[in-house]
N, C-alpha and C positions, 0 to 999 in steps of 0.2 A: 206512643213511641216507647219501645222497650230498650233496656240496656243489657247487652249481651256479654257473657264472659267466655262462651265457647260457641263457635259457629262453624258450619260447613257450607261452603258455596260451591255449586257445581255449574260449570260452563259446558254445555252439550250441543253437539251438532254432527257434522260430517267431517271426515278427514279432508283437509283442504280449506276448512273454514277459519283456520287460525286459532283453534281452540287451545292447543298446547302453548302457543306463544302468549295468548291472553292470560292463561292460567299462571304461567311463569311470572309474568309482570305483576299480577295481583298478589302472588305469594311474596314477591320482593317488597311490594308496598306494605303488606301486613307485617312482614318481618321488621322493616324499618320503623313501623309504628310500635314495635316492642312486643309483638305477640309470638308465642310458640307456634311453629308451623309444621304441618305434615301435609304433603301433597299425594294425590293418587291419580296416576295417569292410566286411563283405560282406552287404549288406542289400537287400531287394527294394524296388520303388517303390510297392508297396501298403502299407496300414497294418497289416493283421493277417493271419496265417495261413500265409504262405509262409516257406520256410527262410531263416534268417538266422544269422550268426555274427560274432563279434568276437574277433580275435586280438591279444593283448598280448605283445609281445616285450620282454624286459628283458635288458640286457647290461652287463658291466663296462666294455666298450670302446665307442667311438663307433660307432653303427650308423645306417643310413640307410633300411633296408627290412626286410621280413619275411624270416624264415629259410626253409629248405627243409622243415622238419618241425615237428610239434607235440609237445610234451612232456607237457602236461596238458590233458585234454579234459573239460570239465564239460558234459554233454549233458542238455538238458531233455527229449529224446525219443531213442529208439534209432535213429530214421532218421538222426540226425546222425552216429552212429558209422559207418553204412554210407557216407554221403557223404564222410566225412573219413578213413576208414581208410587210404587210400594215403599220407596225409600224416603218419601217426603215427610217431614215432621209436621206435627200439628202447629198451625199458625205460620207455616212457611209462605214464601212469596215467589211467584213465577212471573218472569217476563219472557214473552214469546213472540215470534214473528206474526203468528196468526192466533187469534183468540177464540174462534168458533170451536175448534177441536178441543182446545184447552177447557172451554166451558163445559163441553160434553163429558170429558173424562175426569174432571176434578171433583172429588167427593166433598160436598159442602160440610159434612160433619167433622172434617179434620180442620176446619177453619182456614183452609188454604185460600189465598187471594191470588189472582192472576191479572195480568195486564197485557194488552196487545202493545208491542213495542217494535215498530217496523225498522229494525236495525239496518237492513240492507237498503231499504228505500231511502232512509235518511242519508246514508253514505252516498248514494247515487245523486240525490237531489242537491246536497250541499258541497260535495267534493268531486262528483263525476266519476266515482269509482267505489266499488264495494270493499276495496282493500282497507278502507278506513273504518269499517264496521267494528273492528276489534277495539279501537280506541273509543268509539262511541259506547261500547259495552263497558269498558273500564270506567268511563265517566258515570254511567248509570249505577254501577256497583258502588262507586265512591259515594254517590248520593244516598243509596240505600243504607250503607254502613257508616255514614258520617266520617269518611276518611279525608285526610288532608290532600287536596289535589296538588299541592306544592311538591309532595313526595313523588307523585306520578310524573310531574314535569321533570324532576331530577332524573328519574329512571329513563324516561323517554329520551332526554338529551344524551345520557350515557350510551343508550342503545343505538341512536341514529345520527348524532351530530357528525361524528368522524366519517361514518360510512356513507351517509345519505345527504348530508348538508343541512344548512340552516332552514331552507325553505320546507323541506320534508318535516323537520322538527316542528316548525310553526303550524303546519297543517294538522299534524298529529295532536298537538296541544289544543287546537281549535276543535278537533273531533272529540276530545275528552270533555271539553267545556260544553259542547253541544249535547253529549250524552247525559251529562249531569243536569243540564237545564231541562231536557225532555223528560227525564225521570222525575224531576221535581213537579212537573205538570200533572203526572198521572199517579204517582205514589203518594198516598195519604200519610201524614205524619205518624199515625198509629200503626201503619204497616211497615215502617222502617225497622231495620235491625241494627240499631246504633251501637257501635262498639265503644266500650269504655276507653278513655284516653290513657295511653301508656307512655313510658319513657322510651325513647328511641333505643333499639337493641343493637349491641355491638357483636352479637353472635353471628356465626356463619350460617348460611342457608345452602346446603350442598347435598348431593346424592351420595349413596354408599360407594358407587363407582369412583366418584371424585375423591372421596375420603381414602379409598384404597390407593389411588394413584398418588395422593399426597403422602400417604404412609410409605409407599415404595420409595419415593424420592428422599424422604427423611431417613429411611433405613439405609441409604447408600446404594440403592439399586441404580445402575447406569446402563443396563441393556434390557430392552423389552422387545419381544417379537410376538406378533399375534396376527391372526386373520380376522378381519372385521365380522363380528357376529353379534346379533342382538341377543341379550341385553348387556353385553360386556364391552361393546365398542367405545363407550364413553371413557373407559380407562385409558386406552391408547390414544384417543382423541385429546384428552387432557395432557398426557405425557408427551405427545408429539409437539405440542405448543411450548412446553416448559423444559423438557429434557435438554435441548440444545444449549440452554443457558448454563447448564451444569455439566457439560461434556458428556451428556448421556446420548444414547442412540436408540431410536425407535424404528423397527423394521416391520412394514406391512408385508406379510408373507403370502404365498400363493395358496397355502392351505395350512391346517393345524399340524400336519405331520412335520412340515418344514418349521413351523413356529416352535414346537417343543424341542426339536433337535437343534435349532439355532440357539435357543436359550441354554440348552445343555452345553453346547460348544463354548458359549460365552462364559458360562459358569466354570467350566473346566479350565479356561484360560485365566480365571481369577476375578472376573467381574461378578457382582451381585446381579443375578438375572431373573427375569420373571416372564411368564406368559399368561394369557387369559383366554377364556373360551366359554361356551355354553354347550348344551346337550349334544348335538350332532358332532361338533368339533371335538368334544371330550372323547367321543368314541374313537376318533382318529388318533388321539394322543396316547392311547393305551400302550402301544408298543414302546414309545419313547418314555412313558411313565415307568414301565418295567426296566428299561435300560438305565434310567436314573437309579433304580434300586440296586441293580447288579453292579454298576460302576461306582456307586456311592458318591455321585456328583450332586452337590446341593442344588435344589431347584424349588422355586415358588410358583405354584399354579393357582390362578384365581378362576373359579368356576361360578358364574352367575346363572343360576338355574332358571329354566323356562319350561313351559308345558311341552311334554313329549307324548308319545314316542315320535321318532323321525323328526321331521320339521315341526310337527305339532302346532302350537300357537306361539310364534316367536316373541310376541310382545306381552305375554301373560306369565304370571308367577306360579311356581310350583316347587315342591321339595321331593321330587321323585328320583333324584340322582345320587342320593346318599349311598345306596348299595354299590354304585359304580366305583366310587372312590375308596370305600372301605374294603371291598372284595375284588375290584377290577384288576385287569392285567394278568399276565401269565405268571405262575409261580408265587412263592411266598417271599416277601421282602418287606422291610419296615417302611411305613409311611405314617404321616401325621395329618389329621384332618381337623381343621378349626372351623368354628361356626359363629361369626359375629351376630349379635342380636340388636345392635344399635349402630347408628352412624359413627359414634365415638369408637365403638369396638372395631368397626371396619378399618379405622386408622390404626389403632393400637395393635390389633391382631396382625395386621400386615407387617408391622415392624417386628413383632414376635416371630412371625413365620420365617423371616429372613435369618434371624438369630438361631432359631431351631434348625433350619435347613443346613446352615454352615457348621454349627456346633456338632450336629449329629450326622452330617453328611448323608442326607436323605431327602426325598421330595416331600414338601409340605403343601397341602391343598387348603386354600381358603375358600370354603363353600358358602356361598350366599345365594340370594334370589333376586329376581327382577324387581320385586317390591322395594327392596332396599337399594338395588343397583341403580335404578333409574328415577325413583321418586325422591323428592327433596324433603329435608328435615332441618330444623334449627338445631344447632349444637354449639357448645362453648368452643372458643378458639383453641386449637390444639396446642399443647405445651411441647416444646422441643427441648426443654432444659434437662429432662430426665431420660432422654433417649440414649441408650448404650448400644454400641455395635459390638457383637461378640462373634468373631470369626473362627472360634474354636481352635483346633489343632492345625492351623495354617502356618507352616514353617516360614521363618525368615531365612534369608540366604546365609546368615551367620550360623543359625541353628542347623541348617542342612549340612554345612561344611564340617560340623562336629560329629556327624553320624558316619560310622565306619561303612555301613552298607544300608542304603535307603531301601525300605520295603513299603511300597504304597499301601498295601493291604496287610500290614503287620498285625498279628494276633494281639489283642489287648484285652484287659479285664473288663473295660467298659464298652468294648466293641468299636471304639473310634480309633482309626489309624491316623498317623501323621500325614498331612497333605502338603505336597509340593506342587508348584505351578510349572507349566511347560517353560523350558529354556533356563531354568534355575540350575546352576552348577551342582553336580553330585545328586541331582534329583531325577535322573532318567528312569522312567518306568513305563510299563505297558498298561493300556486301558482298553478292554474289549468286552463284548457282550457275553462271551462264554464264561463258564465257571473257571476260576483262576486260583493261583496260589498267592502267597504273600507278595511276590514281585509283580503280579499281574499277568503272568503267563498262563496259558490254558493248562488246566490240570483236571483230570477225570478220576483220580484216585478217590475212593469212597471216604477214606479218613480225612482227606483234605476237604472234600465236599461237606462233611459233617461240621468240621471246624469252621469253615467259611460261613456256612448257613447260620450256625450258632453265633458267630462273631457279629454278623449283620443284625440278627434278630434281637440280640441282647441290648442293642441300642434303645429299644423301646422301654425296657426295664430301667435303664440308666436315665432316660429322659423323663420319666414319670414325675419326678420331683419338680420339674420345670414347666410342665404342661399347665394350661389354663384350666383351673378347676371349675366345676359347676357352681353356679351362684344360687343361693336360696333367697326367695322372696316371700313376702306374706307373713302369716302368723305361725310361728314354729309349733304351737300346740294344736294346730288345726288337724282334723282327722281326714279331710279331703285334700288330696294332693294332685297337682298338675305337673306334667313333664312336657317340655317342648324344646325346640332349637330354632335358631335363625329368626326369620321375620314373623313367626307366630308370637314373638315377645310382646309386641304392642297389643294385639287383641286379647292375649291372655291377661295382661296387666289390667285392661279395662274390664274384662269379664270378672276378675277378682273384685274390683271395686263394686260392680253391680251386685255380685253375690253377697258381699259384705253388707251392702245396703238392705239386703233381704234377710239378713241374719245368719248367713252361712259363711263360716270362716274357712279360708283355703290357704294353702301354701304352694309355691311353684318352684320347681327345680329347672333352671335354665342350663341346659347342657351346652358347653362352649368348646369342649374338645370331644369330637365324635369318635376319633380313633387316635391312639389306643383308648378304648372305652373306659370311662371312669366307673368301673364296676362297684368298687367299695362305696363310693358316695351315693350312687343310685340305689344300691341295695339297702343302705341305711335309711334313705328317704322313703323307699317303698315300705319297709317294715315299720316305719313310724306312722303309717296312714292306715285307715280302715278301707279306703277306696282310692284308686289312682287312675287318672285320666291322662292319656297321651294325645296331644294335639299336634297334628301335622297335615301339610298340604300335599297329600298323595292318596292313591286308591288302596295300596296294599299294606299300609301301616309299616313302613320300613323302619322307623325308629322303634316302634313296638316290638317288631321282630328282633331288632338288634338287642333290645333290653332283655327279651326272653332268652336269647342265645348267650348272653354274657352274665346274667344273674341266675345262679344255680337255684333251682326250686322257686323261681319267680312266681309270686301269687298272681291272681287274675288282675290284669290291667285292662282298662276300657279305652279303646281308641276313639278319638273324635277326629274324623277325617273330612277333608274338603278337597275334592279333585275337579272342581268346576274351573272356569276361566277367571273367577274372582277370588280374591283373598278372603280370609275370615273376617266377618264383622263380629264384634264382641258379643252381641246378643245370641249368635249361633252357638258359641261356646257355653254361654250362660245357660241356654235352654237345655243343652245336652247334659250338663252337670246336674242341673235341677232334676232332670228326668231320671238320672242314674243314682240319685241319693235318697 
């Protein structure tokens, strides 16, 4: 029997097998046991029948992404073994419905052990329904990893007692016990992956979408409009449950055109407002995005990226919509694009987005990905004590009464004009999508156009001192540099650890504000390296192109690209860097 400090468990089968539910429960168990958790959901966009899997990684150290290999595979069908065989670690253990195929495809030289474990048959024989197979699986996994079943009992009671009643809870607990007993009969002590005992964790186990929703609530957002679209729907699902307690309103719109325009209307009326979307929906929002730029109405847009183009792969992660928000919509207007790299940053960047939007009266995009949006990670509890709400030049009624002639779009040195809300006395003004003068009335004079364009665009220069700067990781004297944004943060961190173990020092620049681009910081980083690799989840190297366009005389940078339906594994980054050095 071995003692484990870092483990990856995969539950694999077909959509409809309850794989995602079982994985979520196991993640909660391990979190309560005191482990750092990262989950990886690989599921289809249909409801039933296609291959799906859920990986739960648990570690004693802080982790940010999935590992290179799988240690325990619980397969509801033998096809799952064929699909995931290359990812199985040496000495891993497989439990599968049928053993014959497993015996045929499992290479003996990796020391993999496998056992036939008739999950569905046990469920039918003991409980008369296959629905209990997931609890049998949990019991088996608890035995393999030496987990306390009392924690399982607690989670099951929380999940089922109120909704299903005591009898269902009792049967589920019996199924867990049965799974544990059956696994004990077939799994040898030396085959177990026993986890070292930990102190119960008080950390949160949440997704990036949930962290964004919590951040919006903490920032004072009280209006949210969105059309349900994967992988951003969890944001409004969380807010829909919680907002009513805080006088907030969630509106499920008929499409994304309505969503962004309703959010703009709410913001114009004085509410802190937000909308969320993904690829196809973002395309529909571009006209409203441009309207926010012309009217200088604050707005926060959350874009959780998925694989495109068009409908693409709705449940898979990608980073191919960067250009959309940096260059998208008609005309030139100021916008800010933020990119969180951790669940903690999903929370803090959302709060920052609202302050930037209101202070500089422009749209702010929080650009994240399905990997962070829908997968779970452990994080420290969020601190609310240091949150500050900055509404910028939002006038009070007393301030407005002291103004001789209110001009909504008054020319100012910092580009930010005083903002009054509808119905305020002495604050009458026009807001429209045409170019306008200081009072908001349509004006086509070229001198006015120049002044208005310059007034709006100077905001970005004014805002630079408050933007979230890139963060430097690794060894400052290293000659090999890595640049990335968003959810590549985790695999890059682990790749750096692997390279350090092989004698290669690296440093990593995490870009956290994508626009306005942090040209100076990136230029200094690149010039301090002999070679630079840019890691991103897209085909065309959008971040690489952005760097080349913003850094004058940019030396050669080497893109490391992944445009498959899977996110990076650390070894893939490590291999490319070793090849290029």
